[in-house]
Structure formats: structure tokens, C-alpha cells
C-alpha positions, 0 to 999 in steps of 0.5 A: 668903626667906633665914631666918638665925637665931643658934645660940640662937635655933635651940636655942630654936626647934628643939623647935617644928619649923623649917620653911621658908616652904613648910613643908619642913625646911630641912636637906633640900636640902642633905643632898640635894645632898652625898648620894653617895660622892664628893661631900663628898671633892671638896668637900674637895679643893676646900677644900684647893685651888681651882682644880683640874683634872680630872686633879688631882681623879682624882689625888687621889681615887684609886679614882674612875673618869673616869664617876664624877668627870664625874657628881658634878662635873656634879651639884655644878655643876648644884646651884650648888656649884661652877662649871666654866670652860673655858680654850680654849688650847693645850692646852685645860683645865677648872678647877673651884672653888667659887661663893659658894654652895659656898663657904658650906659651908666653916663647916660642914665646919669644924663636921663636921671638929671633930666628927670629931676629937672622936669619931675614937676612937668611930668607929673602935670601930664600924668594927672591932666 
């Protein structure tokens, strides 16, 4: 059952403890899906341009290995955040893009981006010291 509330309702209820109908924290599943060094970066690349081919993602991500990129893409696909479309042309190729579930993360990444810009100076101090 989908439970949607306004931000004001969230602020009002969060101190009571917000849980899913099965009694779990509603944030945990997403945090588990996004764990790992590369998942957020792959999602960002797909925000910039989609669909993207494997080679484009690898080039844009720099130091990621083929094995790690394959593993990351498979996990994101298993979680239903991206889809893989294979084209049986010559030469054959594969493209990755968001599913509706993955695209629904865009406002979350927008909010995280704004937070990052707001506190960028603070984050730099932590890394140096």
C-alpha cells in the first residue's frame, strides 16, 4: 500500500516514528539499494543523459572496471531502478535507462544536490582536516 504524505505531515509525524504497514522504516529499502561506491554515480550519469551505452558509462565514470560496472548495473536493474535494452543489430549493443521507479528518484537527487551546494564549503573542510 502506497503511503504518501505532505512534508508538513512528515514533520508532524516523524517524532512518533513513521513505519510501513509491516512495521519497517520506509527509508531503509532505498538506502540499501543505493549502497556502494558506484550506484549513485551511475544514476547521476543517467540523469545527465539517457539512454546510455555501457561504453559511455564506463568512459564517464573513469576508474570503474568492466566487472564492477556490470555488477552495479545488474544490481540497479534487479532493484527495478534501471532497465537494460538489448539491440540485436550489427553491431549489437545494449542501452541503459531509467524505469519509472528510477525516474521517481530525480526529485530526491535534486534535493541532495541543493544540500550539497549549500554545504559544499563545510564538506571540503571535513576532507582536509
